DOLUMKOL-973960 format. One record per residue (C-alpha): residue number from 0; chain; x, y, z. Coordinates in nm, 2 decimals. Example, Ala and Ser with C-alpha at 12.3 -4.5 7.8 and 13.67 -1.06 7.14 Angstrom:
# DOLUMKOL-973960
(rec 0; A; (1.23; -0.45; 0.78)),
(rec 1; A; (1.37; -0.11; 0.71)),
# end
This chain:
# DOLUMKOL-973960
(rec 0; A; (0.55; -1.67; 2.35)),
(rec 1; A; (0.29; -1.59; 2.61)),
(rec 2; A; (-0.05; -1.46; 2.49)),
(rec 3; A; (-0.28; -1.23; 2.69)),
(rec 4; A; (-0.65; -1.30; 2.73)),
(rec 5; A; (-0.71; -0.95; 2.62)),
(rec 6; A; (-0.55; -0.65; 2.46)),
(rec 7; A; (-0.64; -0.31; 2.56)),
(rec 8; A; (-0.75; -0.14; 2.23)),
(rec 9; A; (-0.74; 0.22; 2.32)),
(rec 10; A; (-0.66; 0.47; 2.57)),
(rec 11; A; (-0.70; 0.81; 2.75)),
(rec 12; A; (-0.45; 1.03; 2.57)),
(rec 13; A; (-0.24; 1.31; 2.72)),
(rec 14; A; (-0.16; 1.54; 2.43)),
(rec 15; A; (-0.32; 1.80; 2.20)),
(rec 16; A; (-0.69; 1.83; 2.29)),
(rec 17; A; (-0.94; 2.09; 2.18)),
(rec 18; A; (-1.32; 2.07; 2.22)),
(rec 19; A; (-1.28; 1.70; 2.31)),
(rec 20; A; (-1.08; 1.64; 2.00)),
(rec 21; A; (-0.74; 1.47; 2.04)),
(rec 22; A; (-0.49; 1.54; 1.76)),
(rec 23; A; (-0.19; 1.31; 1.73)),
(rec 24; A; (0.09; 1.40; 1.49)),
(rec 25; A; (0.22; 1.15; 1.24)),
(rec 26; A; (0.55; 1.11; 1.06)),
(rec 27; A; (0.65; 0.92; 0.75)),
(rec 28; A; (0.84; 0.60; 0.80)),
(rec 29; A; (1.05; 0.46; 0.51)),
(rec 30; A; (1.00; 0.08; 0.52)),
(rec 31; A; (0.74; -0.18; 0.44)),
(rec 32; A; (0.78; -0.40; 0.75)),
(rec 33; A; (0.40; -0.41; 0.82)),
(rec 34; A; (0.15; -0.61; 0.63)),
(rec 35; A; (-0.14; -0.36; 0.53)),
(rec 36; A; (-0.44; -0.47; 0.33)),
(rec 37; A; (-0.35; -0.50; -0.04)),
(rec 38; A; (-0.58; -0.24; -0.18)),
(rec 39; A; (-0.43; 0.01; 0.07)),
(rec 40; A; (-0.07; -0.07; 0.01)),
(rec 41; A; (-0.08; -0.10; -0.37)),
(rec 42; A; (-0.21; 0.06; -0.68)),
(rec 43; A; (-0.22; -0.04; -1.05)),
(rec 44; A; (-0.08; 0.10; -1.37)),
(rec 45; A; (-0.33; 0.04; -1.64)),
(rec 46; A; (-0.32; 0.01; -2.02)),
(rec 47; A; (-0.54; 0.26; -2.20)),
(rec 48; A; (-0.44; 0.21; -2.56)),
(rec 49; A; (-0.77; 0.03; -2.64)),
(rec 50; A; (-1.02; 0.23; -2.44)),
(rec 51; A; (-0.86; 0.57; -2.49)),
(rec 52; A; (-0.66; 0.54; -2.81)),
(rec 53; A; (-0.60; 0.91; -2.87)),
(rec 54; A; (-0.48; 0.96; -2.51)),
(rec 55; A; (-0.23; 0.67; -2.55)),
(rec 56; A; (-0.11; 0.80; -2.88)),
(rec 57; A; (-0.04; 1.14; -2.74)),
(rec 58; A; (0.15; 0.98; -2.45)),
(rec 59; A; (0.36; 0.78; -2.70)),
(rec 60; A; (0.44; 1.09; -2.90)),
(rec 61; A; (0.59; 1.26; -2.58)),
(rec 62; A; (0.83; 0.99; -2.49)),
(rec 63; A; (1.15; 0.84; -2.62)),
(rec 64; A; (1.10; 0.46; -2.60)),
(rec 65; A; (1.36; 0.18; -2.57)),
(rec 66; A; (1.52; 0.03; -2.88)),
(rec 67; A; (1.56; -0.34; -2.96)),
(rec 68; A; (1.28; -0.48; -2.75)),
(rec 69; A; (1.01; -0.73; -2.84)),
(rec 70; A; (0.71; -0.53; -2.72)),
(rec 71; A; (0.65; -0.22; -2.51)),
(rec 72; A; (0.35; -0.02; -2.38)),
(rec 73; A; (0.30; 0.29; -2.17)),
(rec 74; A; (0.09; 0.22; -1.86)),
(rec 75; A; (-0.07; 0.49; -1.65)),
(rec 76; A; (-0.17; 0.54; -1.28)),
(rec 77; A; (-0.49; 0.74; -1.29)),
(rec 78; A; (-0.57; 0.85; -0.93)),
(rec 79; A; (-0.88; 1.07; -1.01)),
(rec 80; A; (-1.07; 0.91; -1.29)),
(rec 81; A; (-1.33; 1.19; -1.32)),
(rec 82; A; (-1.06; 1.44; -1.36)),
(rec 83; A; (-0.89; 1.23; -1.62)),
(rec 84; A; (-1.21; 1.19; -1.82)),
(rec 85; A; (-1.29; 1.56; -1.81)),
(rec 86; A; (-0.94; 1.65; -1.93)),
(rec 87; A; (-0.98; 1.40; -2.22)),
(rec 88; A; (-1.30; 1.58; -2.32)),
(rec 89; A; (-1.12; 1.92; -2.31)),
(rec 90; A; (-0.84; 1.79; -2.54)),
(rec 91; A; (-1.09; 1.62; -2.78)),
(rec 92; A; (-0.93; 1.29; -2.71)),
(rec 93; A; (-1.26; 1.12; -2.64)),
(rec 94; A; (-1.59; 1.13; -2.83)),
(rec 95; A; (-1.90; 1.31; -2.69)),
(rec 96; A; (-2.09; 0.98; -2.68)),
(rec 97; A; (-1.82; 0.80; -2.49)),
(rec 98; A; (-1.79; 1.10; -2.25)),
(rec 99; A; (-2.16; 1.09; -2.18)),
(rec 100; A; (-2.15; 0.71; -2.11)),
(rec 101; A; (-1.87; 0.76; -1.87)),
(rec 102; A; (-2.05; 1.04; -1.70)),
(rec 103; A; (-2.34; 0.80; -1.63)),
(rec 104; A; (-2.09; 0.53; -1.50)),
(rec 105; A; (-1.90; 0.77; -1.26)),
(rec 106; A; (-1.97; 1.06; -1.02)),
(rec 107; A; (-1.83; 1.31; -1.27)),
(rec 108; A; (-1.97; 1.66; -1.22)),
(rec 109; A; (-1.86; 1.89; -1.51)),
(rec 110; A; (-1.90; 2.21; -1.32)),
(rec 111; A; (-1.69; 2.08; -1.04)),
(rec 112; A; (-1.42; 1.94; -1.27)),
(rec 113; A; (-1.40; 2.27; -1.45)),
(rec 114; A; (-1.27; 2.43; -1.13)),
(rec 115; A; (-0.99; 2.18; -1.08)),
(rec 116; A; (-0.64; 2.17; -1.22)),
(rec 117; A; (-0.54; 1.88; -1.45)),
(rec 118; A; (-0.38; 1.60; -1.26)),
(rec 119; A; (-0.09; 1.45; -1.47)),
(rec 120; A; (-0.09; 1.07; -1.48)),
(rec 121; A; (0.21; 0.88; -1.36)),
(rec 122; A; (0.34; 0.69; -1.67)),
(rec 123; A; (0.57; 0.39; -1.68)),
(rec 124; A; (0.71; 0.18; -1.97)),
(rec 125; A; (0.65; -0.20; -1.96)),
(rec 126; A; (0.73; -0.46; -2.21)),
(rec 127; A; (0.91; -0.78; -2.31)),
(rec 128; A; (1.27; -0.84; -2.41)),
(rec 129; A; (1.40; -1.20; -2.46)),
(rec 130; A; (1.10; -1.33; -2.28)),
(rec 131; A; (1.17; -1.11; -1.97)),
(rec 132; A; (0.93; -0.85; -1.84)),
(rec 133; A; (1.09; -0.51; -1.80)),
(rec 134; A; (0.97; -0.20; -1.63)),
(rec 135; A; (1.10; 0.15; -1.66)),
(rec 136; A; (1.00; 0.47; -1.47)),
(rec 137; A; (1.09; 0.81; -1.61)),
(rec 138; A; (1.26; 0.92; -1.29)),
(rec 139; A; (1.41; 1.25; -1.41)),
(rec 140; A; (1.08; 1.35; -1.59)),
(rec 141; A; (1.25; 1.43; -1.92)),
(rec 142; A; (1.01; 1.21; -2.13)),
(rec 143; A; (1.30; 0.97; -2.21)),
(rec 144; A; (1.29; 0.61; -2.09)),
(rec 145; A; (1.63; 0.54; -2.24)),
(rec 146; A; (1.83; 0.71; -1.97)),
(rec 147; A; (1.65; 0.55; -1.67)),
(rec 148; A; (1.72; 0.23; -1.48)),
(rec 149; A; (1.55; -0.09; -1.60)),
(rec 150; A; (1.42; -0.36; -1.38)),
(rec 151; A; (1.39; -0.71; -1.55)),
(rec 152; A; (1.17; -1.00; -1.43)),
(rec 153; A; (1.19; -1.35; -1.55)),
(rec 154; A; (0.85; -1.49; -1.65)),
(rec 155; A; (0.89; -1.76; -1.38)),
(rec 156; A; (0.92; -1.48; -1.12)),
(rec 157; A; (0.61; -1.29; -1.25)),
(rec 158; A; (0.41; -1.41; -0.95)),
(rec 159; A; (0.58; -1.20; -0.68)),
(rec 160; A; (0.38; -1.20; -0.35)),
(rec 161; A; (0.28; -0.88; -0.20)),
(rec 162; A; (0.49; -0.94; 0.10)),
(rec 163; A; (0.84; -0.80; 0.13)),
(rec 164; A; (1.09; -1.05; -0.02)),
(rec 165; A; (1.44; -1.08; -0.14)),
(rec 166; A; (1.33; -1.01; -0.49)),
(rec 167; A; (1.16; -0.69; -0.39)),
(rec 168; A; (1.47; -0.59; -0.19)),
(rec 169; A; (1.66; -0.59; -0.51)),
(rec 170; A; (1.42; -0.36; -0.69)),
(rec 171; A; (1.47; 0.02; -0.73)),
(rec 172; A; (1.28; 0.23; -0.47)),
(rec 173; A; (1.12; 0.52; -0.65)),
(rec 174; A; (1.01; 0.86; -0.51)),
(rec 175; A; (0.68; 0.98; -0.66)),
(rec 176; A; (0.44; 1.26; -0.58)),
(rec 177; A; (0.07; 1.17; -0.59)),
(rec 178; A; (-0.21; 1.44; -0.60)),
(rec 179; A; (-0.57; 1.40; -0.50)),
(rec 180; A; (-0.86; 1.63; -0.48)),
(rec 181; A; (-1.04; 1.59; -0.15)),
(rec 182; A; (-1.34; 1.82; -0.08)),
(rec 183; A; (-1.23; 2.04; -0.37)),
(rec 184; A; (-0.88; 2.09; -0.21)),
(rec 185; A; (-0.57; 1.96; -0.39)),
(rec 186; A; (-0.35; 1.75; -0.16)),
(rec 187; A; (0.00; 1.62; -0.22)),
(rec 188; A; (0.15; 1.30; -0.10)),
(rec 189; A; (0.52; 1.23; -0.14)),
(rec 190; A; (0.56; 0.85; -0.14)),
(rec 191; A; (0.82; 0.58; -0.19)),
(rec 192; A; (0.73; 0.28; -0.41)),
(rec 193; A; (0.86; -0.02; -0.59)),
(rec 194; A; (0.72; -0.14; -0.92)),
(rec 195; A; (0.67; -0.50; -1.02)),
(rec 196; A; (0.45; -0.71; -1.25)),
(rec 197; A; (0.17; -0.90; -1.07)),
(rec 198; A; (-0.07; -1.05; -1.33)),
(rec 199; A; (-0.30; -1.19; -1.05)),
(rec 200; A; (-0.37; -0.85; -0.92)),
(rec 201; A; (-0.75; -0.79; -0.90)),
(rec 202; A; (-0.74; -0.49; -1.14)),
(rec 203; A; (-0.60; -0.71; -1.42)),
(rec 204; A; (-0.85; -1.00; -1.40)),
(rec 205; A; (-1.07; -0.87; -1.68)),
(rec 206; A; (-0.78; -0.83; -1.92)),
(rec 207; A; (-0.82; -1.08; -2.21)),
(rec 208; A; (-0.49; -1.02; -2.38)),
(rec 209; A; (-0.24; -1.27; -2.23)),
(rec 210; A; (0.06; -1.05; -2.31)),
(rec 211; A; (-0.09; -0.75; -2.14)),
(rec 212; A; (-0.19; -0.95; -1.84)),
(rec 213; A; (0.17; -1.06; -1.80)),
(rec 214; A; (0.28; -0.70; -1.81)),
(rec 215; A; (0.02; -0.58; -1.56)),
(rec 216; A; (0.22; -0.37; -1.31)),
(rec 217; A; (0.15; -0.24; -0.96)),
(rec 218; A; (0.31; 0.02; -0.73)),
(rec 219; A; (0.38; -0.11; -0.38)),
(rec 220; A; (0.43; 0.15; -0.11)),
(rec 221; A; (0.76; 0.13; 0.07)),
(rec 222; A; (0.66; 0.37; 0.34)),
(rec 223; A; (0.38; 0.43; 0.59)),
(rec 224; A; (0.29; 0.69; 0.85)),
(rec 225; A; (0.33; 0.63; 1.23)),
(rec 226; A; (0.26; 0.80; 1.56)),
(rec 227; A; (0.30; 0.74; 1.93)),
(rec 228; A; (0.11; 0.86; 2.23)),
(rec 229; A; (0.09; 0.81; 2.60)),
(rec 230; A; (-0.23; 0.68; 2.75)),
(rec 231; A; (-0.23; 0.72; 3.12)),
(rec 232; A; (0.12; 0.60; 3.14)),
(rec 233; A; (0.10; 0.33; 2.86)),
(rec 234; A; (0.25; 0.39; 2.52)),
(rec 235; A; (0.05; 0.31; 2.21)),
(rec 236; A; (0.16; 0.31; 1.85)),
(rec 237; A; (-0.03; 0.39; 1.53)),
(rec 238; A; (0.06; 0.29; 1.17)),
(rec 239; A; (-0.13; 0.42; 0.87)),
(rec 240; A; (-0.13; 0.31; 0.51)),
(rec 241; A; (-0.34; 0.42; 0.21)),
(rec 242; A; (-0.37; 0.61; -0.11)),
(rec 243; A; (-0.50; 0.92; 0.07)),
(rec 244; A; (-0.66; 1.02; 0.40)),
(rec 245; A; (-1.01; 0.92; 0.29)),
(rec 246; A; (-0.89; 0.57; 0.18)),
(rec 247; A; (-0.66; 0.45; 0.45)),
(rec 248; A; (-0.61; 0.16; 0.70)),
(rec 249; A; (-0.53; 0.26; 1.06)),
(rec 250; A; (-0.35; 0.01; 1.29)),
(rec 251; A; (-0.36; 0.09; 1.67)),
(rec 252; A; (-0.17; -0.13; 1.93)),
(rec 253; A; (-0.03; -0.10; 2.28)),
(rec 254; A; (0.35; -0.12; 2.28)),
(rec 255; A; (0.32; -0.33; 2.59)),
(rec 256; A; (0.14; -0.61; 2.40)),
(rec 257; A; (0.30; -0.95; 2.35)),
(rec 258; A; (0.23; -0.91; 1.99)),
(rec 259; A; (0.38; -0.70; 1.71)),
(rec 260; A; (0.24; -0.58; 1.39)),
(rec 261; A; (0.28; -0.87; 1.15)),
(rec 262; A; (0.52; -0.84; 0.86)),
(rec 263; A; (0.33; -1.06; 0.62)),
(rec 264; A; (0.00; -1.16; 0.77)),
(rec 265; A; (-0.25; -0.88; 0.70)),
(rec 266; A; (-0.53; -1.08; 0.85)),
(rec 267; A; (-0.35; -1.09; 1.18)),
(rec 268; A; (-0.31; -0.71; 1.16)),
(rec 269; A; (-0.69; -0.69; 1.13)),
(rec 270; A; (-0.68; -0.73; 1.51)),
(rec 271; A; (-0.56; -0.37; 1.53)),
(rec 272; A; (-0.73; -0.24; 1.21)),
(rec 273; A; (-0.96; 0.06; 1.19)),
(rec 274; A; (-1.07; 0.33; 0.95)),
(rec 275; A; (-1.19; 0.68; 0.97)),
(rec 276; A; (-1.54; 0.68; 1.13)),
(rec 277; A; (-1.48; 0.36; 1.33)),
(rec 278; A; (-1.51; 0.36; 1.71)),
(rec 279; A; (-1.23; 0.21; 1.92)),
(rec 280; A; (-1.31; 0.08; 2.27)),
(rec 281; A; (-1.12; 0.04; 2.59)),
(rec 282; A; (-1.33; -0.11; 2.86)),
(rec 283; A; (-1.62; 0.14; 2.90)),
(rec 284; A; (-1.44; 0.42; 2.71)),
(rec 285; A; (-1.48; 0.47; 2.34)),
(rec 286; A; (-1.32; 0.70; 2.08)),
(rec 287; A; (-1.44; 0.79; 1.74)),
(rec 288; A; (-1.16; 0.81; 1.48)),
(rec 289; A; (-1.28; 1.14; 1.34)),
(rec 290; A; (-1.03; 1.23; 1.06)),
(rec 291; A; (-0.68; 1.20; 0.92)),
(rec 292; A; (-0.51; 1.52; 0.84)),
(rec 293; A; (-0.40; 1.65; 0.50)),
(rec 294; A; (-0.12; 1.43; 0.37)),
(rec 295; A; (-0.14; 1.21; 0.67)),
(rec 296; A; (0.01; 1.48; 0.90)),
(rec 297; A; (-0.21; 1.38; 1.19)),
(rec 298; A; (-0.50; 1.17; 1.33)),
(rec 299; A; (-0.79; 1.32; 1.53)),
(rec 300; A; (-0.99; 1.13; 1.79)),
(rec 301; A; (-1.31; 1.22; 1.98)),
(rec 302; A; (-1.42; 1.06; 2.31)),
(rec 303; A; (-1.79; 0.93; 2.28)),
(rec 304; A; (-2.03; 0.72; 2.48)),
(rec 305; A; (-2.15; 0.38; 2.36)),
(rec 306; A; (-2.41; 0.13; 2.49)),
(rec 307; A; (-2.32; -0.19; 2.31)),
(rec 308; A; (-2.01; -0.41; 2.23)),
(rec 309; A; (-1.79; -0.31; 1.94)),
(rec 310; A; (-1.66; -0.66; 1.89)),
(rec 311; A; (-1.55; -0.74; 1.53)),
(rec 312; A; (-1.37; -1.06; 1.62)),
(rec 313; A; (-1.04; -0.91; 1.72)),
(rec 314; A; (-0.80; -1.06; 1.98)),
(rec 315; A; (-0.94; -0.99; 2.33)),
(rec 316; A; (-1.30; -0.93; 2.22)),
(rec 317; A; (-1.59; -1.17; 2.26)),
(rec 318; A; (-1.79; -1.30; 1.97)),
(rec 319; A; (-2.16; -1.37; 1.94)),
(rec 320; A; (-2.28; -1.72; 2.00)),
(rec 321; A; (-2.40; -1.75; 1.65)),
(rec 322; A; (-2.65; -2.03; 1.55)),
(rec 323; A; (-2.63; -2.22; 1.23)),
(rec 324; A; (-2.74; -2.53; 1.04)),
(rec 325; A; (-2.45; -2.73; 0.92)),
(rec 326; A; (-2.42; -2.89; 0.58)),
(rec 327; A; (-2.62; -3.18; 0.71)),
(rec 328; A; (-2.90; -2.95; 0.83)),
(rec 329; A; (-2.82; -3.00; 1.20)),
(rec 330; A; (-2.85; -2.70; 1.43)),
(rec 331; A; (-2.52; -2.60; 1.60)),
(rec 332; A; (-2.38; -2.30; 1.77)),
(rec 333; A; (-2.03; -2.17; 1.86)),
(rec 334; A; (-2.04; -2.28; 2.22)),
(rec 335; A; (-1.85; -2.60; 2.24)),
(rec 336; A; (-2.08; -2.90; 2.30)),
(rec 337; A; (-1.83; -3.06; 2.54)),
(rec 338; A; (-1.56; -2.95; 2.79)),
(rec 339; A; (-1.29; -2.87; 2.54)),
(rec 340; A; (-1.12; -2.54; 2.61)),
(rec 341; A; (-1.07; -2.43; 2.26)),
(rec 342; A; (-1.28; -2.38; 1.94)),
(rec 343; A; (-1.11; -2.30; 1.61)),
(rec 344; A; (-1.32; -2.12; 1.34)),
(rec 345; A; (-1.18; -2.19; 1.00)),
(rec 346; A; (-1.31; -1.97; 0.71)),
(rec 347; A; (-1.22; -2.14; 0.38)),
(rec 348; A; (-1.34; -2.25; 0.04)),
(rec 349; A; (-1.28; -2.54; -0.20)),
(rec 350; A; (-1.19; -2.28; -0.47)),
(rec 351; A; (-0.91; -2.13; -0.24)),
(rec 352; A; (-0.57; -2.27; -0.32)),
(rec 353; A; (-0.40; -2.15; 0.01)),
(rec 354; A; (-0.70; -2.30; 0.20)),
(rec 355; A; (-0.65; -2.64; 0.04)),
(rec 356; A; (-0.28; -2.63; 0.11)),
(rec 357; A; (-0.35; -2.58; 0.48)),
(rec 358; A; (-0.61; -2.86; 0.50)),
(rec 359; A; (-0.36; -3.13; 0.60)),
(rec 360; A; (-0.23; -2.91; 0.87)),
(rec 361; A; (-0.58; -2.84; 1.02)),
(rec 362; A; (-0.65; -3.21; 1.01)),
(rec 363; A; (-0.32; -3.29; 1.19)),
(rec 364; A; (-0.39; -3.02; 1.45)),
(rec 365; A; (-0.73; -3.16; 1.52)),
(rec 366; A; (-0.60; -3.51; 1.55)),
(rec 367; A; (-0.31; -3.40; 1.78)),
(rec 368; A; (-0.52; -3.20; 2.02)),
(rec 369; A; (-0.85; -3.40; 1.99)),
(rec 370; A; (-0.91; -3.35; 2.36)),
(rec 371; A; (-0.84; -2.98; 2.37)),
(rec 372; A; (-0.99; -2.83; 2.06)),
(rec 373; A; (-1.29; -2.85; 1.84)),
(rec 374; A; (-1.32; -2.70; 1.49)),
(rec 375; A; (-1.60; -2.55; 1.30)),
(rec 376; A; (-1.54; -2.48; 0.92)),
(rec 377; A; (-1.72; -2.20; 0.74)),
(rec 378; A; (-1.69; -2.29; 0.37)),
(rec 379; A; (-1.76; -2.01; 0.13)),
(rec 380; A; (-1.89; -2.22; -0.16)),
(rec 381; A; (-2.19; -2.26; -0.39)),
(rec 382; A; (-2.35; -2.57; -0.23)),
(rec 383; A; (-2.33; -2.82; 0.05)),
(rec 384; A; (-2.25; -3.10; -0.19)),
(rec 385; A; (-1.93; -2.94; -0.30)),
(rec 386; A; (-1.82; -2.90; 0.06)),
(rec 387; A; (-1.93; -3.25; 0.15)),
(rec 388; A; (-1.73; -3.42; -0.13)),
(rec 389; A; (-1.41; -3.23; -0.03)),
(rec 390; A; (-1.44; -3.29; 0.35)),
(rec 391; A; (-1.50; -3.66; 0.29)),
(rec 392; A; (-1.21; -3.70; 0.06)),
(rec 393; A; (-0.97; -3.50; 0.29)),
(rec 394; A; (-1.10; -3.66; 0.62)),
(rec 395; A; (-1.20; -3.33; 0.78)),
(rec 396; A; (-1.39; -3.47; 1.07)),
(rec 397; A; (-1.55; -3.16; 1.21)),
(rec 398; A; (-1.86; -2.95; 1.17)),
(rec 399; A; (-1.90; -2.75; 0.84)),
(rec 400; A; (-2.13; -2.46; 0.78)),
(rec 401; A; (-2.20; -2.32; 0.43)),
(rec 402; A; (-2.15; -1.94; 0.40)),
(rec 403; A; (-2.19; -1.73; 0.08)),
(rec 404; A; (-2.38; -1.43; -0.05)),
(rec 405; A; (-2.71; -1.61; 0.02)),
(rec 406; A; (-2.64; -1.80; 0.33)),
(rec 407; A; (-2.51; -1.71; 0.68)),
(rec 408; A; (-2.38; -1.37; 0.58)),
(rec 409; A; (-2.41; -1.23; 0.93)),
(rec 410; A; (-2.10; -1.39; 1.07)),
(rec 411; A; (-1.89; -1.29; 0.77)),
(rec 412; A; (-2.00; -0.93; 0.79)),
(rec 413; A; (-1.97; -0.90; 1.18)),
(rec 414; A; (-1.63; -1.06; 1.20)),
(rec 415; A; (-1.51; -0.88; 0.89)),
(rec 416; A; (-1.40; -1.19; 0.70)),
(rec 417; A; (-1.23; -1.06; 0.38)),
(rec 418; A; (-0.94; -1.30; 0.34)),
(rec 419; A; (-0.94; -1.68; 0.29)),
(rec 420; A; (-0.83; -1.87; 0.48)),
(rec 421; A; (-0.89; -1.69; 0.81)),
(rec 422; A; (-0.85; -1.87; 1.15)),
(rec 423; A; (-1.01; -1.74; 1.47)),
(rec 424; A; (-0.93; -1.93; 1.80)),
(rec 425; A; (-1.18; -1.87; 2.08)),
(rec 426; A; (-1.21; -2.02; 2.43)),
(rec 427; A; (-1.52; -2.15; 2.61)),
(rec 428; A; (-1.62; -1.79; 2.70)),
(rec 429; A; (-1.62; -1.70; 2.33)),
(rec 430; A; (-1.32; -1.47; 2.38)),
(rec 431; A; (-1.09; -1.44; 2.08)),
(rec 432; A; (-0.74; -1.57; 2.16)),
(rec 433; A; (-0.58; -1.54; 1.82)),
(rec 434; A; (-0.67; -1.44; 1.46)),
(rec 435; A; (-0.47; -1.48; 1.14)),
(rec 436; A; (-0.45; -1.65; 0.80)),
(rec 437; A; (-0.11; -1.79; 0.73)),
(rec 438; A; (0.08; -2.10; 0.82)),
(rec 439; A; (0.27; -1.90; 1.08)),
(rec 440; A; (-0.06; -1.81; 1.23)),
(rec 441; A; (-0.15; -2.18; 1.26)),
(rec 442; A; (0.18; -2.24; 1.44)),
(rec 443; A; (0.09; -1.96; 1.69)),
(rec 444; A; (-0.25; -2.12; 1.74)),
(rec 445; A; (-0.07; -2.45; 1.81)),
(rec 446; A; (0.15; -2.28; 2.06)),
(rec 447; A; (-0.15; -2.14; 2.24)),
(rec 448; A; (-0.33; -2.48; 2.25)),
(rec 449; A; (-0.01; -2.65; 2.38)),
(rec 450; A; (0.06; -2.40; 2.65)),
(rec 451; A; (-0.29; -2.32; 2.79)),
(rec 452; A; (-0.54; -2.53; 2.97)),
(rec 453; A; (-0.83; -2.28; 2.93)),
# end
């Protein structure tokens, strides 16, 4: 595969334009072949039988549950927590003291909530039978779980990845309708999802009950929204994923690019990732992503002027020549100190299992291409000593810089480092040649180093 030194990130669009606003229509695509950020492509079903006992009791009284199972609970997807809390108060399912405490913890405005309709939670039944996790969705909305399909999961398979897999392919695809209040307006999103247990999901990490943690279930979107547009003869594609138009990831890429949106590496897809309010640059032209339409019907852009680089470490952009002190207190910067054509930035941590699995591969790459590539590691750890012990043990013979909430935050923020590991390959001009976080990304980086001389 050949890799361009740059990717044009945006365009002059020929299409619907009014008052310098360009509006591009979007349509729903029924597949999950693009890796979006986890918190945009998933949502949790939570257990409320401890926190809101009367609510959970009322839910149980509505439904016909399954017979002959070991344990079962109703889990709910609450999309508007303020609306949910206010409705509990109206139904006397929450004490006045608890309500006041929750008002302090949230943005709940009683006068505003009084004008809204009640949003009905999506409920599922989850439990254990013969040591298998089961999940049931009341598809026909008749408050009877006994006449719906049941998906079973062996406990050994309870750690499903969030990437499409054979196991996910065997699960039922469900059609749901989600409602959100946005600026006092109720919006409806018809979505396709799959349900599965994922106890390591971030929303379940505070659950102390080991059984409930095993049963922690998420919805995984099986659709996204896409659009195409012509920019001065070049076709671009847009892919959008999220819970609603205020909370969505926007991917934008030229269809002439040597790259495709990745199916499993969300960090690679960061190269094309934006949000509402971001500015997207093409040479000296810049566009503000002004808004997404109701129910993802469209995306609106506005041409603006900018005076400085918009680099966030994407492919084709230049990064700043950052200066640091390494873990030995020696001053270093990103510009290679010799004539080697490549510099690999590795963002990792000794606490990160996937990072440690990749350590031997990074060592092998450095040894194989010792005359072509240097490496700088950015370890998100508590102390230099922890990092030092690990790199000595694993023969990581390259510069290491400590980065955490107190040290060297600038590079993490400016390059938008949110996943570990993350690999960014740059050349002597500080141009980003590749960015990703998986083993396949490291293979792509190896190909670039092998095939290029600069």
